[in-house]
Backbone bond lengths (Angstrom), bond angles and torsions (degrees), N, CA, C in turn:
res aa  C-N    CA-C-N  psi(-1)  N-CA   C-N-CA  omega(-1)  CA-C   N-CA-C  phi
1 X - - - 1.468 - - 1.516 110.31 -
2 X 1.354 116.03 -48.20 1.450 120.73 178.03 1.505 110.38 -67.49
3 X 1.375 116.13 -39.86 1.458 120.23 -179.84 1.515 110.43 -63.18
4 X 1.370 117.91 -41.12 1.451 121.11 179.47 1.522 110.19 -64.19
5 X 1.350 116.19 -40.67 1.470 119.70 179.96 1.513 111.11 -63.59
6 X 1.357 116.05 -42.35 1.461 119.90 179.60 1.507 111.22 -65.96
7 X 1.374 115.35 -39.87 1.458 119.78 179.44 1.512 110.95 -64.01
8 X 1.356 115.95 -41.45 1.459 119.70 179.48 1.507 111.28 -64.46
9 X 1.354 116.35 -40.21 1.464 120.46 179.83 1.513 110.87 -66.54
10 X 1.363 115.28 -37.36 1.454 118.77 -178.32 1.513 111.89 -70.38
11 X 1.358 116.81 -33.47 1.460 120.05 -177.35 1.513 112.61 -83.67
12 X 1.343 117.83 -10.53 1.446 120.71 -178.07 1.527 109.25 -72.25
13 X 1.302 119.64 128.85 1.464 121.17 -178.51 1.528 110.87 -67.25
14 X 1.324 115.58 140.02 1.465 120.50 -179.93 1.522 109.67 -76.19
15 X 1.319 115.42 142.40 1.458 121.66 179.51 1.519 108.09 -100.43
16 X 1.310 118.93 121.32 1.463 120.30 -178.75 1.516 111.42 -63.14
17 X 1.326 114.76 145.52 1.457 121.15 179.76 1.534 109.31 -81.88
18 X 1.310 115.55 95.48 1.458 120.89 -177.47 1.523 108.69 -93.31
19 X 1.325 118.60 121.64 1.464 120.20 -178.54 1.517 111.46 -66.69
20 X 1.309 115.93 142.09 1.452 121.37 178.39 1.521 109.56 -65.03
21 X 1.346 116.61 138.58 1.460 120.15 -176.80 1.520 110.73 -65.07
22 X 1.330 115.86 -36.84 1.454 118.97 178.25 1.517 112.14 -63.32
23 X 1.344 116.79 -42.20 1.460 120.86 178.51 1.518 110.81 -65.14
24 X 1.339 116.62 -41.94 1.461 120.16 179.39 1.522 111.42 -63.19
25 X 1.335 116.44 -40.36 1.462 119.86 178.28 1.523 111.31 -66.68
26 X 1.332 116.69 -40.36 1.460 120.20 177.35 1.512 111.39 -62.07
27 X 1.343 116.65 -44.80 1.458 120.54 179.39 1.521 111.08 -62.16
28 X 1.332 116.44 -36.45 1.463 120.10 178.55 1.522 110.88 -65.95
29 X 1.327 116.84 -42.09 1.463 120.66 179.10 1.529 111.29 -66.16
30 X 1.338 116.28 -39.07 1.462 119.84 177.78 1.527 110.26 -64.10
31 X 1.331 117.05 -40.85 1.464 120.78 178.90 1.527 110.85 -62.74
32 X 1.340 116.56 -43.46 1.466 120.04 178.67 1.521 110.76 -63.55
33 X 1.349 116.49 -43.33 1.463 120.38 179.41 1.527 110.91 -63.37
34 X 1.323 117.45 -39.23 1.461 121.45 178.78 1.524 110.74 -62.05
35 X 1.311 116.75 -45.61 1.469 120.85 -179.59 1.523 110.89 -65.41
36 X 1.341 117.31 -43.54 1.464 121.19 -179.71 1.530 111.06 -65.49
37 X 1.331 116.81 -37.82 1.469 119.83 178.37 1.527 110.67 -63.47
38 X 1.334 116.77 -42.73 1.464 119.88 177.48 1.517 112.16 -62.66
39 X 1.334 116.25 -42.78 1.464 120.26 177.14 1.522 110.34 -62.18
40 X 1.347 116.00 -40.56 1.458 120.31 179.38 1.516 112.91 -61.34
41 X 1.343 116.64 -40.01 1.467 120.28 179.27 1.526 110.59 -61.61
42 X 1.319 116.81 -48.02 1.464 119.74 -178.19 1.531 111.41 -69.63
43 X 1.327 117.50 -33.18 1.457 120.29 176.96 1.531 110.95 -66.36
44 X 1.329 117.35 -42.84 1.466 120.63 179.18 1.526 111.80 -69.90
45 X 1.325 117.66 -33.51 1.456 119.78 174.32 1.523 110.63 -63.86
46 X 1.329 116.42 -42.19 1.463 120.13 177.11 1.523 110.55 -64.11
47 X 1.337 117.18 -40.26 1.464 121.23 178.01 1.527 111.45 -61.13
48 X 1.338 115.83 -44.55 1.465 119.30 -179.96 1.518 111.74 -66.19
49 X 1.327 117.10 -30.57 1.467 120.54 178.39 1.523 110.77 -71.61
50 X 1.329 116.64 -41.13 1.466 120.76 -179.70 1.526 110.99 -70.24
51 X 1.356 116.51 -37.30 1.467 121.58 -176.81 1.530 110.93 -107.64
52 X 1.323 116.46 40.14 1.462 120.65 -175.62 1.519 113.16 -63.70
53 X 1.327 117.51 -21.21 1.465 120.53 -177.85 1.526 113.30 -85.02
54 X 1.334 118.03 -6.15 1.457 119.72 -179.07 1.531 110.26 -72.60
55 X 1.341 116.70 149.36 1.481 120.04 -170.80 1.523 114.69 -61.68
56 X 1.350 118.51 -31.38 1.466 118.88 -176.52 1.527 112.78 -69.04
57 X 1.342 117.39 -13.45 1.456 120.33 179.36 1.522 112.96 -102.22
58 X 1.326 117.09 -1.12 1.457 119.95 -177.29 1.535 110.70 -77.58
59 X 1.329 115.21 133.00 1.465 120.63 178.30 1.503 114.37 68.44
60 X 1.343 118.40 21.55 1.464 121.86 -177.97 1.528 112.75 -109.73
61 X 1.336 117.26 11.79 1.472 121.53 178.15 1.523 111.26 53.89
62 X 1.336 116.01 46.84 1.465 120.14 -178.52 1.525 111.75 -66.41
63 X 1.350 116.71 -27.26 1.465 118.86 177.16 1.521 110.87 -61.79
64 X 1.328 116.45 -42.73 1.457 120.18 178.02 1.526 110.64 -64.88
65 X 1.333 117.22 -38.11 1.460 120.26 177.56 1.528 111.05 -64.47
66 X 1.337 116.92 -38.85 1.461 120.51 178.81 1.518 111.74 -62.21
67 X 1.330 117.29 -27.53 1.464 120.90 -179.75 1.531 111.39 -89.43
68 X 1.322 116.37 -46.06 1.472 120.62 -170.44 1.523 113.41 -81.54
69 X 1.322 118.05 -39.14 1.462 120.25 -173.12 1.534 112.66 -64.09
70 X 1.347 120.04 -44.15 1.472 117.87 176.76 1.522 112.99 -60.42
71 X 1.343 116.73 -37.50 1.462 119.72 178.76 1.526 110.15 -62.48
72 X 1.346 116.26 -44.08 1.466 120.20 -178.71 1.525 111.50 -65.74
73 X 1.332 116.85 -41.30 1.463 120.42 -178.32 1.529 111.37 -68.70
74 X 1.326 116.80 -34.41 1.467 120.68 -178.81 1.522 112.84 -84.62
75 X 1.342 117.63 -1.69 1.464 120.80 -176.57 1.530 111.54 -62.99
76 X 1.336 116.93 -47.46 1.466 120.12 -178.58 1.531 111.65 -64.09
77 X 1.362 120.15 -48.21 1.472 118.78 177.14 1.525 113.33 -58.47
78 X 1.333 117.01 -39.90 1.465 119.45 -178.99 1.524 110.86 -66.82
79 X 1.336 117.50 -44.37 1.462 120.33 178.46 1.524 111.18 -64.57
80 X 1.335 117.03 -40.02 1.462 120.07 178.25 1.523 110.81 -62.64
81 X 1.326 116.84 -37.06 1.462 120.74 179.21 1.533 110.81 -70.80
82 X 1.332 117.08 -40.85 1.462 120.65 -179.31 1.525 111.95 -67.76
83 X 1.357 116.29 -32.66 1.467 120.60 -176.45 1.517 112.83 -96.28
84 X 1.320 117.66 7.31 1.460 120.69 -176.66 1.531 109.77 -62.75
85 X 1.322 116.18 139.24 1.455 121.26 176.70 1.504 114.69 84.64
86 X 1.327 118.45 -16.05 1.464 119.82 178.79 1.518 109.53 -80.15
87 X 1.330 116.27 140.60 1.468 122.95 -179.30 1.528 111.27 59.07
88 X 1.331 116.58 31.44 1.459 119.74 177.63 1.519 111.95 87.64
89 X 1.325 116.36 163.89 1.463 120.26 -179.45 1.526 111.93 -67.59
90 X 1.316 116.51 136.92 1.459 122.13 179.06 1.512 109.02 -135.09
91 X 1.322 117.47 144.86 1.466 119.34 177.04 1.521 110.79 -69.81
92 X 1.314 115.81 156.58 1.457 119.92 179.29 1.527 109.60 -64.11
93 X 1.343 118.61 134.69 1.478 121.18 -175.52 1.534 112.47 -80.45
94 X 1.324 116.43 71.92 1.462 119.96 -178.48 1.523 111.69 -62.85
95 X 1.334 117.45 -33.37 1.457 120.28 179.76 1.516 111.61 -62.32
96 X 1.339 116.29 -46.36 1.461 120.74 178.33 1.526 109.99 -65.42
97 X 1.320 116.57 -42.08 1.458 120.26 178.49 1.518 112.07 -60.13
98 X 1.326 117.39 -40.44 1.465 121.29 179.42 1.521 111.14 -66.10
99 X 1.329 116.62 -43.62 1.468 120.56 -179.80 1.527 111.67 -63.89
100 X 1.330 117.16 -33.16 1.461 120.78 179.14 1.527 110.94 -76.48
101 X 1.328 117.74 -34.68 1.466 121.82 -173.18 1.521 112.93 -80.43
102 X 1.328 117.47 -37.32 1.471 120.68 -173.33 1.535 113.40 -56.97
103 X 1.347 121.30 -41.61 1.472 119.21 178.60 1.526 113.61 -57.44
104 X 1.323 117.59 -39.09 1.460 120.69 178.83 1.528 110.63 -70.33
105 X 1.329 116.12 -36.37 1.462 120.22 177.09 1.526 110.77 -63.66
106 X 1.324 116.63 -44.18 1.468 120.94 -179.30 1.526 110.63 -65.42
107 X 1.330 117.06 -40.88 1.461 120.30 179.40 1.522 111.21 -61.88
108 X 1.329 116.89 -46.51 1.466 120.36 180.00 1.521 111.17 -66.47
109 X 1.327 116.37 -39.44 1.458 119.90 178.84 1.523 110.72 -65.73
110 X 1.333 116.38 -38.63 1.459 120.05 178.05 1.515 112.65 -64.15
111 X 1.329 116.70 -37.20 1.460 119.87 176.81 1.520 111.77 -72.22
112 X 1.333 116.87 -43.30 1.464 119.91 -178.25 1.527 111.78 -65.26
113 X 1.330 116.48 -37.87 1.466 120.30 -178.12 1.525 113.12 -88.38
114 X 1.342 117.20 -5.71 1.451 120.35 -179.78 1.512 114.53 75.20
115 X 1.348 117.09 22.66 1.460 120.14 -176.91 1.519 111.88 -69.52
116 X 1.332 117.99 -28.06 1.461 119.94 177.97 1.526 111.10 -62.85
117 X 1.341 116.56 -29.19 1.460 120.91 177.64 1.524 112.23 -89.35
118 X 1.332 116.47 -37.24 1.468 120.53 -172.29 1.524 113.16 -79.09
119 X 1.342 117.34 -29.29 1.462 120.91 -176.78 1.537 108.59 -117.59
120 X 1.310 115.17 120.98 1.462 120.66 -172.71 1.521 112.90 -60.22
121 X 1.323 117.29 -39.43 1.469 120.56 -173.58 1.528 112.51 -104.67
122 X 1.334 117.49 15.09 1.460 119.01 179.99 1.532 110.89 -61.88
123 X 1.325 116.97 -38.92 1.465 120.63 179.27 1.522 111.17 -62.04
124 X 1.349 116.91 -38.15 1.469 120.30 177.77 1.527 110.60 -65.25
125 X 1.336 115.86 -40.75 1.467 118.96 178.79 1.528 110.56 -62.10
126 X 1.333 115.97 -41.23 1.468 119.88 179.98 1.523 110.63 -65.10
127 X 1.336 116.43 -42.18 1.472 119.80 -177.84 1.531 111.88 -72.28
128 X 1.301 118.25 -16.82 1.468 120.57 173.94 1.525 111.20 -94.79
129 X 1.327 116.67 -41.87 1.461 120.43 -176.10 1.510 113.82 -72.81
130 X 1.331 117.09 -39.66 1.465 119.60 -178.07 1.528 112.19 -63.05
131 X 1.350 119.99 -48.11 1.467 118.68 175.49 1.526 112.76 -62.54
132 X 1.331 117.22 -33.21 1.466 119.41 179.37 1.524 110.72 -60.73
133 X 1.337 116.72 -46.27 1.460 120.11 179.93 1.525 111.58 -69.30
134 X 1.332 116.08 -40.87 1.461 119.73 -179.72 1.521 111.28 -64.67
135 X 1.329 116.96 -44.46 1.467 120.69 -178.96 1.531 110.39 -69.02
136 X 1.324 117.43 -33.65 1.469 119.38 174.80 1.523 110.33 -60.92
137 X 1.341 116.68 -40.88 1.468 120.15 177.36 1.520 111.29 -64.71
138 X 1.333 116.37 -42.84 1.468 120.40 179.30 1.532 110.86 -64.67
139 X 1.341 116.37 -38.85 1.464 120.29 178.71 1.522 111.02 -62.21
140 X 1.329 116.73 -45.79 1.465 120.44 178.65 1.526 110.95 -62.98
141 X 1.333 116.54 -34.45 1.463 119.80 178.12 1.525 111.27 -69.76
142 X 1.343 116.89 -46.32 1.463 120.93 179.87 1.527 111.86 -68.06
143 X 1.342 116.84 -23.75 1.464 119.70 -179.11 1.516 112.60 -65.77
144 X 1.347 117.10 -15.14 1.463 120.20 177.05 1.520 112.27 -78.80
145 X 1.349 116.85 -9.92 1.464 120.48 179.41 1.524 110.44 -82.60
146 X 1.318 116.03 151.23 1.466 121.35 -179.80 1.516 109.86 -84.09
147 X 1.332 116.39 65.03 1.459 121.87 178.98 1.515 108.36 -133.52
148 X 1.316 115.90 167.13 1.456 120.98 -178.91 1.527 111.07 -68.52
149 X 1.338 114.58 155.90 1.464 119.95 -177.16 1.517 112.00 -61.57
150 X 1.348 117.74 -40.05 1.461 119.35 -176.83 1.517 111.50 -66.28
151 X 1.349 117.44 -30.28 1.462 120.69 175.45 1.525 109.98 -68.16
152 X 1.342 116.55 -40.89 1.462 120.96 176.64 1.522 110.68 -58.93
153 X 1.338 116.28 -45.45 1.469 119.94 -177.99 1.524 111.03 -64.60
154 X 1.348 117.37 -43.88 1.459 119.95 -179.93 1.529 111.45 -65.52
155 X 1.326 117.09 -40.82 1.460 120.50 177.15 1.521 111.03 -61.18
156 X 1.331 116.45 -44.22 1.463 120.31 -177.88 1.523 111.43 -65.29
157 X 1.340 116.99 -44.95 1.466 119.99 178.51 1.526 110.13 -63.88
158 X 1.336 116.96 -40.18 1.458 120.15 178.53 1.519 112.34 -62.97
159 X 1.323 116.27 -43.77 1.467 119.91 178.48 1.531 110.48 -65.30
160 X 1.336 116.43 -41.65 1.462 119.86 179.78 1.521 111.96 -63.87
161 X 1.326 117.30 -44.64 1.458 120.57 -179.91 1.530 111.08 -66.44
162 X 1.331 116.31 -41.40 1.465 119.69 177.26 1.517 111.07 -62.44
163 X 1.323 116.11 -42.75 1.457 119.88 178.40 1.517 112.45 -61.27
164 X 1.331 117.03 -37.56 1.463 119.81 -179.46 1.528 110.85 -71.28
165 X 1.329 117.34 -37.08 1.469 119.98 175.55 1.529 110.16 -62.68
166 X 1.326 116.93 -43.40 1.461 120.58 177.61 1.526 110.83 -61.95
167 X 1.345 116.62 -37.79 1.466 120.26 178.78 1.527 110.51 -62.56
168 X 1.341 117.10 -42.06 1.460 120.09 179.05 1.531 110.41 -65.93
169 X 1.332 118.33 -36.63 1.462 120.84 176.28 1.526 111.09 -65.67
170 X 1.348 115.80 -37.70 1.467 119.62 177.23 1.529 110.10 -65.44
171 X 1.333 116.86 -40.82 1.460 119.69 177.81 1.531 110.65 -61.02
172 X 1.326 117.12 -40.68 1.461 119.94 177.95 1.525 110.87 -63.65
173 X 1.328 116.49 -41.06 1.467 120.35 177.45 1.523 111.06 -63.22
174 X 1.342 116.59 -39.34 1.463 120.23 178.00 1.527 110.57 -63.96
175 X 1.336 116.07 -37.92 1.467 120.17 178.38 1.525 110.35 -62.00
176 X 1.327 116.35 -43.17 1.458 120.24 -177.74 1.528 111.35 -75.44
177 X 1.337 115.93 -42.17 1.472 119.90 -173.71 1.516 112.72 -79.25
178 X 1.323 117.21 -44.18 1.465 120.64 -174.07 1.533 112.85 -109.46
179 X 1.329 117.74 5.28 1.466 121.41 -177.60 1.529 110.13 52.77
180 X 1.334 115.71 49.15 1.469 121.08 -179.27 1.527 109.16 -81.05
181 X 1.335 115.24 69.27 1.462 120.18 -174.64 1.521 112.97 -65.95
182 X 1.344 116.89 -26.47 1.452 120.17 -177.41 1.530 112.33 -70.20
183 X 1.332 117.53 -10.74 1.460 119.55 176.19 1.523 111.38 -68.48
184 X 1.337 116.79 -18.04 1.464 120.87 175.19 1.512 113.75 62.34
185 X 1.318 116.85 43.96 1.464 120.54 -175.79 1.518 110.81 -80.08
186 X 1.303 116.52 116.09 1.459 124.28 172.54 1.522 107.56 -133.94
187 X 1.332 116.79 170.06 1.465 119.73 178.23 1.522 110.58 -61.63
188 X 1.329 116.81 -43.37 1.468 120.18 179.97 1.520 110.87 -63.37
189 X 1.346 116.88 -41.15 1.459 120.49 179.72 1.526 111.08 -65.54
190 X 1.328 116.35 -41.70 1.465 119.91 -179.67 1.525 111.62 -64.94
191 X 1.340 116.82 -45.28 1.464 119.92 178.88 1.522 111.13 -64.17
192 X 1.330 116.64 -38.96 1.465 120.01 177.12 1.525 110.77 -62.99
193 X 1.343 116.62 -43.49 1.462 120.13 179.45 1.526 111.40 -63.07
194 X 1.337 116.46 -40.44 1.473 119.56 179.14 1.529 110.63 -65.69
195 X 1.340 116.32 -39.25 1.462 119.07 177.59 1.518 112.26 -63.86
196 X 1.338 116.59 -46.24 1.459 119.76 177.35 1.523 110.91 -63.68
197 X 1.343 116.67 -34.72 1.458 119.35 178.57 1.524 112.42 -64.71
198 X 1.347 116.71 -39.05 1.463 119.96 177.69 1.524 110.71 -65.90
199 X 1.334 116.53 -42.14 1.468 120.16 176.52 1.525 110.20 -60.24
200 X 1.335 115.99 -44.80 1.460 119.76 179.33 1.517 112.75 -62.20
201 X 1.338 116.59 -36.99 1.471 119.84 178.75 1.522 111.44 -62.66
202 X 1.331 116.66 -43.91 1.471 120.55 178.91 1.523 110.48 -64.86
203 X 1.326 116.38 -42.47 1.464 120.58 178.95 1.527 110.48 -63.50
204 X 1.340 116.75 -38.60 1.460 120.25 179.58 1.513 112.57 -62.78
205 X 1.332 116.48 -42.09 1.470 120.00 176.40 1.525 110.39 -62.03
206 X 1.336 116.14 -44.04 1.469 119.60 179.77 1.521 111.24 -61.71
207 X 1.344 116.88 -40.61 1.467 120.70 177.96 1.517 111.32 -59.75
208 X 1.339 116.07 -47.07 1.456 120.11 -178.12 1.518 111.49 -65.70
209 X 1.338 116.87 -38.52 1.470 120.27 179.53 1.525 110.65 -65.65
210 X 1.325 117.00 -39.75 1.462 120.30 179.02 1.520 111.30 -64.19
211 X 1.344 116.55 -35.58 1.462 120.32 -177.84 1.521 111.42 -80.60
212 X 1.343 116.76 -47.63 1.459 121.05 -172.43 1.514 113.56 -102.28
213 X 1.329 118.09 -4.79 1.455 120.80 -176.55 1.511 114.46 -55.34
214 X 1.357 119.74 -46.92 1.457 119.77 -179.35 1.516 113.41 -62.80
215 X 1.366 116.75 -21.81 1.460 119.30 -178.61 1.521 111.45 -104.92
216 X 1.346 117.28 15.24 1.463 120.36 -173.32 1.524 111.69 -60.43
217 X 1.334 117.60 -41.33 1.456 119.72 -178.45 1.517 111.52 -67.86
218 X 1.348 117.26 -24.02 1.452 119.95 178.78 1.516 111.47 -78.37
219 X 1.360 117.73 -46.00 1.450 120.13 -174.28 1.516 112.14 -75.65
220 X 1.326 119.13 -20.23 1.455 119.41 -179.99 1.511 112.24 -88.85
221 X 1.328 117.47 -7.58 1.444 119.72 172.80 1.515 112.34 88.12
222 X 1.340 115.98 174.94 1.460 121.45 -176.04 1.521 113.74 -65.35
223 X 1.346 117.27 -24.62 1.465 118.63 -177.50 1.512 110.46 -65.87
224 X 1.356 116.59 -34.50 1.447 119.69 -179.85 1.515 111.06 -90.85
225 X 1.307 117.46 -29.50 1.450 120.27 -175.77 1.523 111.86 -75.85
226 X 1.354 115.87 -20.39 1.460 118.77 179.46 1.513 111.45 107.86
227 X 1.319 116.72 161.90 1.460 122.28 -178.97 1.522 109.56 -89.01
228 X 1.341 117.28 127.92 1.465 119.16 -179.16 1.510 112.08 -64.14
229 X 1.281 115.59 142.08 1.443 119.95 179.12 1.511 110.31 -78.68
230 X 1.324 115.30 146.99 1.465 120.38 179.60 1.522 109.63 -86.64
């Protein structure tokens, strides 16, 4: 009985894994958006350098942005290049790259367009939206580990909250080092930013779970999905 079952399974022709056209098109659009977002960041950095004397860039520590933002945007490509070939071939993580790049793009666009001055709560939106996108990227990255989903969520929220605390410390350093008075750093502003950052971290995890949740058992590998029965 077992021998017949094994023989039948062995003689059954294998069906090639053909990617869904919708998924392929989505991945292509995400890749294009990732590339355009990166180009946008460097274009806006160049714009801020050329127009450094304009009022919307005064007291905003643009020098620090010119140094830090390219490093942050290039982090995903560099890590993908360093880890290439390990654990088998993997496609470039354009989705993670896009989620990491968009917060820097929005920040530069907000400064260039003067949205931080024109819209009272734009800073709150940035402090909530940026951690949401960053934590979503971290969640998708941690989802490749063979661990339980709740551990992935806690790790992602922890990394997001830690990152936001470090960002507030960097802002304080910019205030002291570059006299970036236009950042408007006060105790109330800092606590508000930390609160919005925590909300954004939770939202980011929820976003990633909604997108990758149905495929969680696939991306975490056989160790998390369970051992197939014989």
